[in-house]
All heavy atoms as an XYZ file, in Angstrom:
699
protein
N      93.417    128.589     99.006
C      94.449    127.720     98.700
C      94.029    126.251     98.914
O      93.337    126.067     99.876
C      95.697    128.030     99.442
C      96.861    127.102     99.237
S      98.422    127.513     99.718
C      98.394    128.016    101.276
N      94.411    125.413     98.000
C      94.156    124.018     98.131
C      95.403    123.165     98.500
O      96.473    123.521     98.111
C      93.526    123.591     96.816
C      92.115    124.127     96.645
C      91.879    125.333     96.151
C      90.992    123.300     96.945
C      90.629    125.762     95.902
C      89.670    123.735     96.782
C      89.489    125.034     96.272
O      88.217    125.496     96.077
N      95.120    122.032     99.115
C      96.230    121.038     99.401
C      95.951    119.791     98.484
O      94.902    119.196     98.529
C      96.180    120.626    100.877
C      97.234    119.517    101.246
C      98.561    120.003    101.069
C      96.883    119.096    102.702
N      96.908    119.594     97.635
C      96.849    118.504     96.667
C      97.136    117.177     97.538
O      98.246    116.992     97.865
C      97.716    118.644     95.484
C      97.573    117.614     94.455
N      98.732    116.984     93.938
C      96.552    116.963     93.936
C      98.371    116.062     93.081
N      97.036    115.978     93.005
N      96.163    116.179     97.470
C      96.341    114.925     98.274
C      96.871    113.821     97.361
O      97.247    112.757     97.976
C      95.003    114.603     98.915
C      94.531    115.570     99.938
C      93.220    114.999    100.540
C      95.453    115.971    101.026
N      96.840    114.059     96.108
C      97.219    112.997     95.162
C      96.090    112.716     94.047
O      95.058    113.154     94.303
N      96.565    112.114     93.038
C      95.552    111.884     91.940
C      94.909    113.200     91.538
O      95.626    114.185     91.245
N      93.524    113.281     91.560
C      92.886    114.524     91.130
C      92.108    115.197     92.383
O      91.171    115.958     92.237
C      91.887    114.115     90.041
O      90.801    113.286     90.628
C      92.397    113.621     88.849
N      92.670    114.734     93.548
C      91.978    115.266     94.809
C      92.756    116.333     95.459
O      93.855    116.244     95.847
C      91.691    114.037     95.732
C      91.076    114.563     97.091
C      90.872    112.943     95.164
N      91.984    117.415     95.648
C      92.537    118.652     96.408
C      91.551    118.951     97.382
O      90.256    118.952     97.063
C      92.884    119.701     95.480
O      93.982    119.411     94.607
N      91.935    119.618     98.552
C      90.955    120.038     99.475
C      91.345    121.437     99.947
O      92.574    121.719     99.935
C      90.881    119.167    100.781
C      90.293    117.753    100.416
C      92.248    118.947    101.466
N      90.450    122.350    100.253
C      90.759    123.576    100.850
C      91.683    123.438    102.150
O      91.276    122.676    102.995
C      89.385    124.311    101.107
C      88.424    123.503    100.269
C      88.932    122.108    100.198
N      92.593    124.231    102.131
C      93.586    124.192    103.344
C      92.821    124.506    104.532
O      93.106    123.940    105.645
C      94.809    125.188    103.099
C      95.600    125.244    104.355
C      95.744    124.654    101.986
N      91.935    125.409    104.432
C      91.110    125.830    105.729
C      90.266    124.721    106.273
O      89.963    124.678    107.472
C      90.230    126.975    105.402
N      90.009    123.591    105.591
C      89.274    122.527    106.069
C      90.184    121.445    106.718
O      89.559    120.441    107.350
C      88.405    121.827    105.009
C      87.383    122.837    104.475
C      86.537    122.134    103.263
O      86.969    121.042    102.812
O      85.636    122.905    102.775
N      91.512    121.526    106.520
C      92.447    120.400    107.087
C      92.447    120.544    108.589
O      92.859    121.623    109.065
C      93.754    120.492    106.384
C      94.606    119.486    106.999
C      93.599    120.358    104.884
N      92.055    119.516    109.344
C      92.236    119.424    110.750
C      93.634    118.791    111.122
O      94.178    119.220    112.050
C      91.007    118.672    111.365
C      91.258    118.496    112.815
C      89.784    119.412    111.017
N      94.013    117.722    110.442
C      95.194    117.107    110.660
C      95.748    116.273    109.578
O      94.916    115.729    108.769
N      97.059    116.096    109.551
C      97.678    115.112    108.606
C      98.447    114.166    109.371
O      99.303    114.427    110.222
C      98.626    115.976    107.653
C      97.846    117.085    106.857
C      99.426    114.948    106.730
C      98.757    118.113    106.169
N      98.200    112.823    109.239
C      98.847    111.810    110.075
C      99.450    110.768    109.194
O      98.860    110.348    108.115
C      97.707    111.208    110.887
C      96.915    112.222    111.709
C      95.772    112.700    111.234
C      97.457    112.604    112.959
C      95.037    113.597    111.901
C      96.648    113.550    113.628
C      95.564    114.070    113.185
N     100.556    110.174    109.726
C     101.282    109.036    109.078
C     100.417    107.772    109.359
O     100.154    107.443    110.526
C     102.629    108.885    109.514
C     103.361    107.667    108.936
O     103.787    107.789    107.851
O     103.470    106.709    109.655
N      99.992    107.057    108.264
C      99.110    105.982    108.365
C      99.848    104.721    109.229
O      99.144    104.057    110.214
C      98.566    105.467    107.197
C      97.431    104.285    107.213
C      96.215    104.686    107.984
C      97.116    103.943    105.887
N     101.057    104.503    108.953
C     101.774    103.449    109.672
C     101.889    103.658    111.155
O     101.670    102.789    111.941
C     103.083    103.321    109.019
C     103.097    102.532    107.732
O     102.215    101.871    107.364
O     104.089    102.708    107.061
N     102.219    104.932    111.585
C     102.387    105.278    113.015
C     101.028    105.320    113.710
O     100.895    104.795    114.804
C     103.121    106.576    113.183
C     104.484    106.445    112.771
O     105.163    105.383    112.835
N     105.148    107.569    112.351
N     100.021    105.874    113.113
C      98.749    106.036    113.796
C      97.945    104.733    113.847
O      97.077    104.655    114.766
C      97.913    107.195    113.165
O      97.680    106.894    111.852
C      98.599    108.504    113.342
N      98.050    103.898    112.854
C      97.180    102.675    112.782
C      97.554    101.730    113.798
O      96.940    100.668    113.976
C      97.114    102.166    111.406
O      98.494    101.724    111.024
N      98.734    101.898    114.625
C      99.053    100.925    115.701
C      98.199    101.080    116.830
O      98.038    100.140    117.659
C     100.579    101.163    116.051
O     100.666    102.402    116.560
C     101.505    100.860    114.922
N      97.535    102.200    116.955
C      96.635    102.444    118.097
C      95.278    101.790    117.860
O      94.679    102.077    116.774
C      96.561    103.943    118.287
O      95.381    104.130    119.169
N      94.721    101.142    118.851
C      93.347    100.531    118.656
C      92.316    101.653    118.526
O      91.335    101.551    117.657
C      93.038     99.731    119.875
C      91.609     99.021    119.814
C      91.253     98.346    121.091
N      91.284     99.284    122.259
C      90.316     99.999    122.555
N      89.304    100.280    121.845
N      90.481    100.788    123.736
N      92.473    102.790    119.116
C      91.542    103.924    119.204
C      91.594    104.444    117.660
O      90.459    104.712    117.202
C      91.990    105.043    120.131
C      91.798    104.466    121.511
C      91.128    106.305    119.914
C      92.306    105.365    122.627
N      92.705    104.616    117.097
C      92.631    105.085    115.602
C      92.079    104.042    114.773
O      91.324    104.477    113.871
C      94.195    105.345    115.194
O      94.688    106.250    116.172
C      94.203    105.889    113.826
N      92.377    102.851    114.923
C      91.713    101.738    114.038
C      90.193    101.783    114.215
O      89.465    101.731    113.246
C      92.281    100.432    114.366
C      93.849    100.221    113.942
C      94.187     98.724    114.012
N      93.836     98.097    115.281
C      94.725     98.058    116.198
N      95.917     98.623    116.188
N      94.430     97.468    117.417
N      89.709    101.886    115.449
C      88.272    102.035    115.668
C      87.801    103.164    115.014
O      86.646    103.216    114.460
C      87.976    102.136    117.207
C      88.297    100.766    117.799
O      88.523     99.698    117.190
O      88.254    100.793    119.165
N      88.417    104.479    115.141
C      87.953    105.544    114.443
C      87.871    105.439    112.928
O      86.880    105.803    112.314
C      88.893    106.785    114.807
C      88.660    107.932    113.920
C      87.478    108.819    114.163
C      89.425    108.310    112.875
C      87.240    109.890    113.383
C      89.157    109.367    112.063
C      88.107    110.234    112.361
N      88.953    104.879    112.319
C      88.931    104.639    110.840
C      87.802    103.704    110.484
O      87.159    103.834    109.431
C      90.296    104.176    110.477
C      91.419    105.152    110.484
C      92.745    104.543    110.175
C      91.131    106.481    109.487
N      87.577    102.574    111.253
C      86.485    101.697    110.901
C      85.177    102.349    111.026
O      84.317    102.233    110.101
C      86.661    100.498    111.963
C      85.422     99.622    111.701
N      85.294     98.781    110.576
C      84.334     99.305    112.386
C      84.248     98.038    110.770
N      83.574     98.379    111.810
N      84.865    103.149    112.051
C      83.604    103.870    112.140
C      83.391    104.795    111.067
O      82.386    104.958    110.380
C      83.494    104.549    113.586
O      83.663    103.609    114.597
C      82.310    105.326    113.716
N      84.458    105.577    110.626
C      84.388    106.510    109.534
C      84.130    105.821    108.239
O      83.330    106.355    107.419
C      85.763    107.367    109.390
N      84.683    104.576    108.092
C      84.450    103.826    106.845
C      83.027    103.325    106.813
O      82.346    103.495    105.753
C      85.355    102.620    106.864
C      85.047    101.711    105.651
C      85.830    102.154    104.433
O      86.990    102.632    104.511
O      85.314    102.027    103.348
N      82.467    102.873    107.901
C      81.054    102.450    107.999
C      80.101    103.611    107.689
O      79.069    103.449    107.128
C      80.861    101.823    109.402
C      79.259    101.550    109.557
C      81.520    100.512    109.519
N      80.361    104.763    108.211
C      79.619    105.896    108.054
C      79.720    106.675    106.712
O      79.158    107.784    106.597
C      79.729    106.861    109.257
C      79.358    106.181    110.604
C      79.450    107.167    111.783
O      79.678    108.381    111.597
O      79.205    106.705    112.821
N      80.630    106.217    105.918
C      80.818    106.746    104.498
C      81.616    108.012    104.516
O      81.515    108.803    103.721
N      82.511    108.234    105.537
C      83.292    109.432    105.654
C      84.624    109.277    104.948
O      85.397    110.227    104.872
C      83.438    109.914    107.020
C      82.188    110.325    107.703
S      82.423    111.062    109.326
C      82.591    109.574    110.240
N      84.951    108.045    104.674
C      86.389    107.779    104.133
C      86.489    107.869    102.619
O      85.593    107.397    101.870
C      86.926    106.396    104.637
C      88.249    106.071    103.844
C      86.953    106.328    106.088
N      87.400    108.619    102.092
C      87.702    108.755    100.671
C      89.026    108.350    100.392
O      89.956    108.922    100.869
C      87.461    110.323    100.168
C      87.724    110.467     98.779
C      86.085    110.846    100.548
N      89.085    107.309     99.422
C      90.498    106.863     99.101
C      90.931    107.691     97.870
O      90.202    107.867     96.997
C      90.282    105.349     98.707
O      90.319    104.460     99.831
N      92.105    108.144     98.044
C      92.688    108.888     96.991
C      93.662    107.992     96.010
O      94.628    107.540     96.501
C      93.481    110.164     97.451
C      94.201    110.900     96.474
C      92.684    110.952     98.414
N      93.250    107.761     94.975
C      93.973    106.930     93.981
C      93.846    105.359     94.365
O      93.164    104.981     95.284
N      94.672    104.686     93.542
C      94.667    103.158     93.763
C      95.867    102.592     94.570
O      95.886    101.482     94.907
C      94.522    102.523     92.390
C      93.180    102.861     91.661
C      93.099    102.173     90.345
O      93.923    101.294     90.030
O      92.267    102.602     89.598
N      96.928    103.435     94.796
C      98.082    103.070     95.405
C      97.832    102.907     96.843
O      96.823    103.495     97.482
C      99.128    104.134     95.260
C      99.676    104.215     93.854
O      99.479    103.275     93.167
O     100.196    105.306     93.383
N      98.694    102.150     97.511
C      98.590    101.949     98.958
C      98.617    103.268     99.732
O      99.539    104.102     99.514
C      99.658    101.038     99.417
C      99.708    100.379    100.795
C      98.464     99.440    101.013
C     100.961     99.591    101.115
N      97.655    103.501    100.665
C      97.622    104.736    101.424
C      98.889    104.878    102.374
O      99.178    103.825    102.996
C      96.311    104.769    102.198
C      95.797    103.440    102.131
C      96.599    102.737    101.053
N      99.439    106.014    102.452
C     100.486    106.336    103.338
C     100.193    107.293    104.422
O     100.863    107.365    105.542
C     101.692    106.859    102.536
C     102.279    105.860    101.535
C     103.495    106.535    100.845
C     104.043    105.533     99.811
N     104.964    106.248     98.974
N      99.092    108.060    104.163
C      98.741    109.144    105.189
C      97.188    109.192    105.206
O      96.419    108.780    104.445
C      99.286    110.488    104.864
O      98.926    110.868    103.599
N      96.719    109.799    106.398
C      95.377    109.993    106.661
C      95.315    111.611    106.779
O      95.974    112.226    107.560
C      94.905    109.385    107.916
C      93.485    109.786    108.287
C      95.029    107.963    107.881
N      94.344    112.162    106.033
C      94.091    113.585    106.177
C      92.693    113.745    106.614
O      91.742    113.370    105.980
C      94.264    114.341    104.829
C      93.985    115.796    105.001
C      95.675    114.133    104.284
N      92.476    114.364    107.861
C      91.307    114.565    108.480
C      90.730    116.031    108.091
O      91.538    116.945    108.344
C      91.366    114.390    110.009
C      89.936    114.647    110.782
C      88.967    113.635    110.362
C      90.350    114.489    112.223
N      89.614    116.127    107.547
C      89.072    117.399    107.101
C      87.593    117.580    107.673
O      86.905    116.723    107.927
C      88.994    117.454    105.550
S      90.546    117.478    104.818
N      87.367    118.833    107.975
C      86.006    119.238    108.439
C      85.491    120.320    107.425
O      85.704    121.536    107.671
C      85.995    119.785    109.771
S      85.549    118.546    110.921
N      84.757    119.973    106.360
C      84.238    120.982    105.445
C      83.126    121.676    106.149
O      82.384    121.175    106.846
C      83.543    120.085    104.315
C      84.222    118.718    104.556
C      84.547    118.521    105.897
N      83.138    122.988    105.884
C      82.198    123.874    106.463
C      80.730    123.453    106.103
O      80.439    123.205    104.946
C      82.407    125.411    106.034
C      81.623    126.284    106.713
C      82.068    127.641    106.345
O      82.711    127.982    105.468
N      81.660    128.720    107.159
N      79.924    123.287    107.116
C      78.532    122.877    106.962
C      78.238    121.461    106.562
O      77.203    120.971    105.958
N      79.314    120.573    106.807
C      79.224    119.199    106.393
C      79.882    118.293    107.395
O      80.458    118.793    108.404
C      79.939    119.028    105.027
O      79.818    117.685    104.648
N      79.693    117.021    107.325
C      80.353    115.996    108.268
C      81.864    115.936    107.948
O      82.212    116.336    106.838
C      79.719    114.660    108.122
C      78.307    114.710    108.700
C      77.162    114.760    107.844
C      77.750    114.671    109.911
N      76.072    114.708    108.593
C      76.406    114.746    109.924
C      78.420    114.691    111.162
C      75.553    114.781    111.059
C      77.716    114.703    112.345
C      76.341    114.807    112.315
N      82.564    115.459    108.887
C      83.954    115.311    108.505
C      84.307    114.342    107.451
O      83.546    113.559    107.097
C      84.812    114.856    109.762
C      84.478    113.528    110.312
C      85.055    113.425    111.700
O      85.574    114.266    112.318
N      85.095    112.071    112.073
N      85.438    114.495    106.819
C      85.894    113.526    105.734
C      87.314    113.069    106.250
O      88.135    113.861    106.780
C      86.060    114.323    104.471
C      84.815    114.786    103.835
C      84.162    113.736    102.900
N      83.025    114.161    102.238
C      81.781    113.907    102.637
N      81.521    113.240    103.683
N      80.787    114.386    101.844
N      87.536    111.839    105.833
C      88.836    111.313    106.171
C      89.404    110.780    104.874
O      88.851    109.938    104.142
C      88.681    110.042    107.135
C      89.973    109.415    107.366
C      87.990    110.392    108.462
N      90.448    111.374    104.366
C      91.094    111.023    103.135
C      92.142    110.071    103.434
O      93.094    110.315    104.269
C      91.562    112.304    102.340
C      90.411    113.200    101.932
C      90.028    114.200    102.768
C      89.832    112.992    100.729
C      88.996    115.032    102.312
C      88.821    113.776    100.233
C      88.355    114.790    101.166
O      87.407    115.601    100.666
N      92.331    109.050    102.657
C      93.454    108.115    102.690
C      94.353    108.453    101.421
O      93.901    108.071    100.254
C      92.982    106.556    102.617
C      92.181    106.256    103.868
C      91.711    104.714    103.718
C      92.825    106.478    105.162
N      95.414    109.020    101.615
C      96.349    109.497    100.602
C      97.584    108.644    100.357
O      98.148    108.115    101.329
C      96.791    110.919    100.838
O      97.692    111.375     99.937
N      97.884    108.438     99.016
C      99.124    107.759     98.745
C     100.362    108.604     98.943
O     101.527    108.085     98.922
C      98.975    107.288     97.334
C      98.093    108.397     96.774
C      97.214    108.777     97.873
N     100.162    109.872     99.279
C     101.313    110.717     99.518
C     101.776    110.728    100.903
O     100.927    110.765    101.860
C     100.935    112.334     99.159
C     102.065    113.137     99.316
C     100.391    112.258     97.664
N     103.083    110.736    101.121
C     103.628    110.692    102.489
C     103.163    111.832    103.264
O     103.023    112.902    102.781
C     105.152    110.675    102.346
C     105.785    110.519    103.649
O     105.884    111.489    104.454
N     106.448    109.479    103.974
N     102.878    111.644    104.665
C     102.445    112.737    105.427
C     103.447    113.962    105.600
O     103.027    115.106    105.662
C     102.062    112.257    106.797
O     103.259    111.645    107.477
N     104.681    113.679    105.540
C     105.647    114.743    105.599
C     105.612    115.601    104.298
O     105.622    116.848    104.370
C     107.164    114.081    105.776
C     108.161    115.238    105.643
C     107.286    113.356    107.080
N     105.432    114.906    103.078
C     105.271    115.642    101.923
C     104.034    116.528    101.931
O     104.072    117.692    101.534
C     105.190    114.732    100.744
O     106.457    113.950    100.644
C     105.059    115.383     99.398
N     102.882    115.895    102.387
C     101.660    116.730    102.542
C     101.793    117.871    103.418
O     101.404    119.074    103.138
C     100.598    115.847    102.967
C     100.054    114.871    101.968
C      98.965    113.932    102.666
C      99.441    115.467    100.766
N     102.493    117.770    104.566
C     102.739    118.735    105.583
C     103.609    119.936    104.859
O     103.247    121.029    105.041
C     103.350    118.261    106.840
C     103.607    119.391    107.760
C     102.560    119.913    108.540
C     104.900    119.924    107.961
C     102.721    121.008    109.491
C     105.098    120.951    108.833
C     104.049    121.512    109.602
N     104.594    119.446    104.187
C     105.536    120.466    103.504
C     104.719    121.304    102.444
O     104.864    122.459    102.453
C     106.658    119.693    102.836
C     107.511    120.551    102.047
N     108.499    121.427    102.593
C     107.608    120.849    100.652
C     109.204    122.084    101.619
N     108.682    121.721    100.525
N     103.845    120.607    101.698
C     102.990    121.307    100.676
C     102.105    122.332    101.517
O     101.869    123.401    101.060
C     102.053    120.267     99.944
C     102.733    119.502     98.917
C     101.761    118.461     98.395
N     102.469    117.648     97.452
C     101.968    116.679     96.827
N     100.642    116.401     96.914
N     102.661    115.848     96.016
N     101.522    121.851    102.548
C     100.577    122.690    103.381
C     101.324    123.935    103.890
O     100.938    125.082    103.845
C      99.967    121.886    104.489
C      99.074    122.704    105.394
C      97.926    123.208    105.201
C      99.508    123.216    106.714
N      97.426    123.919    106.271
C      98.458    123.932    107.272
C     100.620    123.070    107.425
C      98.536    124.494    108.509
C     100.727    123.684    108.669
C      99.627    124.303    109.238
N     102.443    123.673    104.538
C     103.289    124.725    105.181
C     103.908    125.810    104.197
O     103.901    126.985    104.521
C     104.473    124.020    105.900
C     105.295    124.952    106.746
C     106.332    124.130    107.529
O     106.992    123.325    106.894
O     106.474    124.525    108.723
N     104.195    125.339    102.975
C     104.791    126.133    101.998
C     103.867    126.631    100.876
O     104.431    127.201     99.946
C     106.042    125.643    101.415
C     107.168    125.357    102.657
N     107.860    126.360    103.167
C     107.503    124.248    103.162
C     108.641    125.920    104.154
N     108.458    124.574    104.056
N     102.635    126.287    100.916
C     101.698    126.725     99.921
C     101.911    126.115     98.645
O     101.754    126.669     97.592
N     102.424    124.826     98.604
C     102.777    124.232     97.291
C     101.586    123.173     96.903
O     101.785    122.466     95.957
C     104.076    123.337     97.488
C     105.232    124.087     97.874
C     106.371    123.258     98.222
C     105.583    125.148     96.848
N     100.553    123.314     97.621
C      99.528    122.316     97.361
C      98.459    122.786     96.262
O      97.555    121.967     95.995
N      98.531    124.031     95.760
C      97.619    124.398     94.746
C      97.546    123.486     93.462
O      98.503    123.254     93.057
C      97.778    125.838     94.382
C      97.303    126.827     95.381
O      96.923    126.356     96.456
O      97.247    128.028     95.164
N      96.278    123.167     93.100
C      96.144    122.440     91.892
C      94.970    122.889     91.178
O      93.976    123.242     91.739
C      95.942    121.036     92.200
C      95.801    120.102     91.062
S      95.401    118.350     91.601
C      94.936    117.769     90.068
N      95.064    123.171     89.847
C      94.032    123.776     89.117
C      92.781    122.874     89.327
O      92.815    121.724     89.270
C      94.510    123.689     87.612
C      95.868    123.616     87.807
C      96.244    122.919     89.006
N      91.641    123.559     89.511
C      90.302    122.807     89.708
C      89.519    122.898     88.274
O      89.580    123.872     87.640
C      89.441    123.499     90.802
C      90.233    123.375     92.260
C      90.394    121.923     92.589
O      89.589    121.266     92.728
N      91.648    121.541     92.930
N      88.800    121.983     88.013
C      88.013    121.919     86.877
C      87.911    120.776     86.129
O      87.877    119.854     85.857
């Protein structure tokens, strides 16, 4: 099963480590430092051109972690993940 993060981006549900609200988490200096380091190391993927609302942390099997900045609200993403509504045709 895949979780649709917005635009044309979907990730395997098994790789999702956490879904976080960007406004709430970015108030912490530690989170800002983490996001900055992830950006510098090329781990950040922006989903679409809209302003990001959530951060989705993934650990693909056999790869470094990925940090997705999604324009979809974290509550909506969690709902999709929880109820299996995230599938999106690949191809």
